[in-house]
C-alpha positions as MATLAB code, in Angstrom:
seq = 'XXXXXXXXXXXXXXXXXXXXXXXXXXXXXXXXXXXXXXXXXXXXXXXXXXXXXXXXXXXXXXXXXXXXXXXXXXXXXXXXXXXXXXXXXXXXXXXXXXXXXXXXXXXXXXXXXXXXXXXXXXXXXXXXXXXXXXXXXXXXXXXXXXXXXXXXXXXXXXXXXXXXXXXXXXXXXXXXXXXXXXXXXXXXXXXXXXXXXXXXXXXXXXXXXXXXXXXXXXXXXXXXXXXXXXXXXXXXXXXXXXXXXXXXXXXXXXXXXXXXXXXXXXXXXXXXXXXXXXXXXXXXXXXXXXXXXXXXXXXXXXXXXXXXXXXXXXXXXXXXXXXX';
ca = [
      12.357  -26.578   89.097;
      11.227  -23.344   89.345;
       8.887  -22.035   92.176;
       7.053  -21.040   88.659;
       6.993  -23.820   87.346;
       5.834  -26.490   90.371;
       2.664  -24.247   90.919;
       1.459  -24.357   87.484;
       1.638  -27.259   87.241;
      -0.362  -27.182   90.726;
      -2.892  -25.313   89.237;
      -2.932  -27.628   85.870;
      -6.246  -28.397   86.117;
      -7.332  -24.998   86.582;
      -5.598  -24.688   83.050;
      -6.832  -27.148   80.930;
     -11.075  -26.511   82.973;
     -10.316  -22.684   81.392;
      -8.761  -23.495   78.044;
     -11.847  -25.789   77.456;
     -13.672  -23.090   78.143;
     -12.089  -20.734   75.710;
     -14.454  -21.772   73.104;
     -16.479  -18.493   74.590;
     -14.260  -15.373   73.705;
     -16.372  -13.207   76.617;
     -15.651   -9.201   75.756;
     -13.641   -7.034   78.450;
     -16.485   -6.245   80.120;
     -16.537   -9.032   81.821;
     -15.248   -8.465   85.687;
     -13.085  -10.781   85.951;
     -11.108   -8.625   83.071;
      -7.336   -7.288   82.391;
      -7.622   -3.986   82.254;
      -4.441   -3.235   80.465;
      -1.798   -6.272   79.319;
       1.642   -5.709   79.218;
       3.736   -7.668   76.278;
       7.429   -7.366   76.090;
       8.971   -8.834   73.071;
      12.895   -9.650   74.461;
      14.163   -8.177   70.402;
      13.971   -5.264   67.927;
      11.522   -4.535   66.497;
      10.042   -6.035   62.576;
      11.475   -9.846   63.730;
       9.218  -13.297   64.587;
       8.680  -12.819   68.272;
       7.536   -8.423   68.008;
       5.769  -10.278   65.266;
       3.449  -12.333   67.453;
       3.693  -10.180   70.287;
       2.065   -7.444   67.782;
      -0.003   -9.675   66.555;
      -0.811  -10.521   69.849;
      -2.156   -6.645   70.928;
      -3.640   -6.188   67.346;
      -6.445   -9.912   68.391;
      -6.965   -9.310   72.275;
      -7.746   -5.745   71.127;
     -10.067   -6.723   68.412;
     -11.640   -9.227   70.549;
     -12.044   -6.556   73.180;
     -10.375   -9.152   76.037;
      -8.176   -6.078   77.953;
      -9.127   -2.568   78.383;
      -5.920   -2.111   76.565;
      -2.606   -3.881   75.228;
       0.609   -2.782   75.358;
       4.391   -3.390   73.776;
       7.344   -3.058   74.261;
      11.114   -4.764   73.223;
      14.090   -5.225   74.565;
      15.937   -6.159   73.067;
      19.785   -8.020   73.205;
      21.589  -11.670   73.312;
      19.639  -13.582   71.623;
      16.279  -12.799   74.444;
      17.998  -12.610   77.604;
      18.485   -9.273   78.336;
      15.055   -9.171   78.190;
      14.556  -12.244   80.371;
      15.817  -10.844   82.504;
      13.430   -8.143   82.609;
      10.783  -10.535   83.375;
      12.630  -11.967   86.227;
      12.015   -9.015   88.039;
       9.073   -8.250   87.050;
       6.474   -7.622   89.046;
       3.040   -6.608   87.342;
      -0.078   -9.552   87.586;
      -1.215   -8.534   83.922;
       2.351   -8.785   81.979;
       3.300  -11.595   80.091;
       6.455  -12.226   77.363;
       6.996  -13.670   73.923;
       9.344  -16.601   73.678;
      10.231  -19.436   71.665;
      12.772  -22.136   71.188;
      15.514  -19.599   70.096;
      15.243  -18.494   73.794;
      15.912  -22.254   75.126;
      19.270  -22.049   72.946;
      19.747  -17.795   73.842;
      20.025  -18.915   77.267;
      22.373  -21.544   77.561;
      25.096  -20.108   74.477;
      24.952  -16.927   76.736;
      25.817  -18.799   80.162;
      22.459  -16.854   80.542;
      21.240  -16.114   84.577;
      18.075  -15.751   84.476;
      17.180  -18.737   83.255;
      13.209  -20.269   81.643;
      12.258  -22.262   84.206;
      12.062  -18.740   86.295;
       9.078  -17.860   84.400;
       5.123  -18.652   84.470;
       4.600  -20.952   81.705;
       1.253  -20.033   80.382;
       0.717  -21.039   76.777;
       2.809  -21.921   73.093;
       0.705  -20.674   70.499;
       2.832  -20.602   67.103;
       5.657  -22.938   65.737;
       7.282  -23.676   61.963;
       9.492  -26.984   60.798;
      12.315  -26.598   59.496;
      13.454  -26.982   56.411;
      16.843  -28.499   54.604;
      17.482  -27.261   50.971;
      20.211  -27.479   49.034;
      21.173  -26.477   44.822;
      19.143  -27.598   42.674;
      22.089  -28.708   40.402;
      23.530  -29.933   43.773;
      24.851  -33.394   43.848;
      23.249  -34.606   46.752;
      19.180  -36.023   46.407;
      18.514  -36.734   50.172;
      19.630  -35.709   52.912;
      21.481  -38.947   53.968;
      23.548  -38.310   51.061;
      24.435  -34.821   52.482;
      24.661  -36.330   55.424;
      27.820  -39.174   54.250;
      29.517  -35.729   52.384;
      29.912  -34.314   55.670;
      31.139  -37.755   56.961;
      33.390  -38.357   54.476;
      34.650  -34.817   53.709;
      33.444  -32.524   56.900;
      34.348  -28.978   56.798;
      34.699  -29.144   53.278;
      31.189  -28.891   53.372;
      29.591  -25.667   54.705;
      25.899  -25.476   55.865;
      23.937  -22.215   56.154;
      21.212  -21.163   58.765;
      21.107  -18.943   61.085;
      23.038  -17.533   64.070;
      25.080  -19.259   65.681;
      23.387  -21.166   68.040;
      19.725  -20.883   66.734;
      17.081  -22.779   65.993;
      19.043  -23.703   62.481;
      22.414  -24.725   63.903;
      21.472  -27.153   66.459;
      19.027  -29.571   63.556;
      22.359  -29.731   61.506;
      23.776  -30.583   65.462;
      20.758  -33.478   65.928;
      21.426  -34.761   62.592;
      25.105  -35.147   62.606;
      24.394  -37.173   65.739;
      21.466  -39.270   64.394;
      24.070  -40.418   62.026;
      27.075  -41.144   64.555;
      29.602  -37.912   62.302;
      31.204  -35.831   65.067;
      30.241  -32.897   65.642;
      34.073  -30.721   64.881;
      33.585  -32.092   61.290;
      29.860  -29.718   61.064;
      31.015  -26.643   59.072;
      27.910  -24.288   59.827;
      27.741  -20.513   58.595;
      25.463  -18.657   60.274;
      23.837  -15.553   58.571;
      22.063  -12.869   60.073;
      18.963  -13.156   58.641;
      17.397  -15.974   55.386;
      17.535  -13.494   52.849;
      21.090  -13.672   53.350;
      21.531  -16.849   53.151;
      19.605  -17.747   50.302;
      21.626  -15.753   48.848;
      24.435  -17.912   50.073;
      22.382  -20.842   48.309;
      21.080  -19.467   45.217;
      24.905  -17.971   45.061;
      26.572  -21.302   45.431;
      28.926  -20.177   47.897;
      27.609  -22.712   50.059;
      26.261  -26.729   50.182;
      22.895  -26.390   51.608;
      21.310  -24.514   54.370;
      18.923  -24.717   56.953;
      16.221  -22.127   57.664;
      12.606  -22.282   58.535;
      10.363  -22.786   56.032;
       9.012  -19.575   54.424;
      11.918  -18.553   54.116;
      12.666  -21.027   51.076;
       9.779  -22.034   49.976;
       8.941  -19.830   47.433;
      12.280  -21.079   46.298;
      11.646  -25.007   46.353;
       8.860  -23.723   44.511;
      10.346  -22.337   41.418;
      12.949  -25.125   41.061;
      15.996  -23.419   42.488;
      16.326  -25.542   45.959;
      16.041  -28.789   46.106;
      14.181  -30.042   49.639;
      15.978  -32.711   51.063;
      13.585  -33.351   54.255;
      11.520  -31.245   56.873;
      11.782  -31.282   60.906;
       8.566  -31.344   62.062;
       6.064  -34.226   63.234;
       3.620  -34.247   59.818;
       4.779  -33.889   56.030;
       4.376  -30.807   54.720;
       1.811  -31.424   52.058;
       3.345  -29.087   49.192;
       6.623  -29.711   49.968;
       6.668  -33.227   49.010;
       9.763  -34.819   51.118;
      10.409  -36.923   53.964;
      10.831  -35.714   57.737;
      13.785  -36.716   59.620;
      11.361  -38.647   61.647;
      13.379  -42.125   60.519;
      16.701  -41.068   61.620;
      14.338  -40.059   65.490;
      14.331  -35.592   64.359;
      12.266  -33.034   65.239;
      12.020  -30.793   65.735;
      10.056  -26.825   65.594;
      10.561  -22.989   66.265;
       7.661  -22.794   69.161;
       7.195  -19.431   69.973;
       4.295  -18.904   73.346;
       4.032  -17.015   75.763;
       5.428  -16.922   79.847;
       4.439  -14.666   82.859;
       7.004  -13.620   85.839;
       7.521  -15.926   88.032;
       6.059  -13.588   91.000;
       2.578  -13.235   89.927;
      -0.195  -14.952   92.182;
      -2.780  -18.389   91.375;
      -5.568  -16.087   90.556;
      -3.383  -13.654   88.093;
      -1.873  -17.498   86.429;
      -5.531  -18.117   85.608;
      -6.405  -15.036   84.280;
      -3.548  -14.766   81.809;
      -4.395  -18.042   80.387;
      -7.977  -17.937   80.155;
      -7.712  -14.551   77.764;
      -4.699  -16.119   75.716;
      -7.031  -19.161   74.908;
      -9.633  -16.875   74.364;
      -7.905  -14.261   71.897;
      -6.933  -18.675   70.564;
     -10.254  -18.845   70.096;
     -10.901  -15.277   68.769;
     -12.210  -14.792   64.791;
      -9.065  -12.258   65.123;
      -6.188  -14.419   65.980;
      -6.863  -16.671   62.688;
      -6.942  -13.460   60.777;
      -3.875  -12.929   61.963;
      -2.696  -16.907   61.800;
      -3.658  -16.648   58.386;
      -1.601  -13.414   57.583;
       1.348  -14.701   59.105;
       0.858  -18.276   57.672;
       2.568  -18.929   61.378;
       0.648  -23.095   61.978;
      -1.481  -23.476   64.713;
       0.343  -25.419   68.076;
      -1.751  -24.092   71.311;
      -0.687  -25.887   74.445;
      -1.149  -24.674   78.356;
      -1.825  -25.862   81.259;
       0.538  -28.175   82.802;
       0.950  -29.782   79.003;
       2.783  -26.385   78.331;
       4.726  -26.817   81.202;
       5.719  -30.146   80.474;
       6.267  -28.608   77.278;
       9.182  -26.276   78.075;
      10.559  -28.700   80.128;
      11.539  -31.117   77.772;
      12.375  -28.497   74.956;
      15.423  -26.850   77.497;
      16.456  -30.235   78.522;
      16.843  -31.883   75.149;
      18.859  -28.401   73.886;
      21.534  -28.217   75.967;
      23.063  -31.402   74.932;
      22.507  -31.032   71.099;
      24.694  -27.386   71.988;
      27.042  -29.666   73.489;
      27.238  -31.377   69.961;
      28.504  -28.791   68.227;
      30.866  -27.109   71.082;
      28.487  -24.521   71.249;
      28.693  -24.884   75.398;
      30.107  -27.226   77.784;
];
């Protein structure tokens, strides 16, 4: 475990106190305010990490929690190019967007920079995954689909996002839950949800996995059938089971981390700022506009959550043959 993570646990009590005080956001006129906040989106403009960074910028500036907020994009290798930059960063007013996709990318890219070398600040949002099939598919349940994979192997194709990403990981976890050999998985990766949706609607693949937002309208329109969702609780307007009975739970979460080199005082300032942002009306508006689920978590609880995610993703990637 990295130095910053040990320090995160050491100051957990202070972080939790700050989280509790975050309901009363103060303006940037306070004596401990941050003059200039830098937020890095470790991806090109337009994607989920970039949207999160710019929503933070809007909320922080709108709530007057910092005098200025600058967003930069450092794309490449599933976020690990940006992660390397963060590891070398020495600013104490610097945040980077991260999430489950980066946890997998660190392993699949054999990145020398690791999330253990950062200072965890907060988890912000999450989105459940959903497994779907075309409306005329013979598979009525997730058990039907997994049984077909077991019997036909690569004769059953499952599409989703990039290889090693959240969708791919969920496919591997579902197979493992049923003790199905991962060599039987025929995963067809696409760069975006739109491409996988077109493949599903064109009956070019047997099933698809993505964030609920990507498939929700087509499910409601009756063009796709949802077989289940990956979060801890059922999604009210989908009326399908979760995968908890299979022992599978996965959320595509996003959060922020800081450089490992920052002081305990700087960690407290950043945690306080993000906590106050979370309590602001401006951030609530951003969540509503984007349709994101609020899963805010700080202090030792977030550090523990990240450690568990890192610990379980590598075995999932090993199970589908993407890492050794």
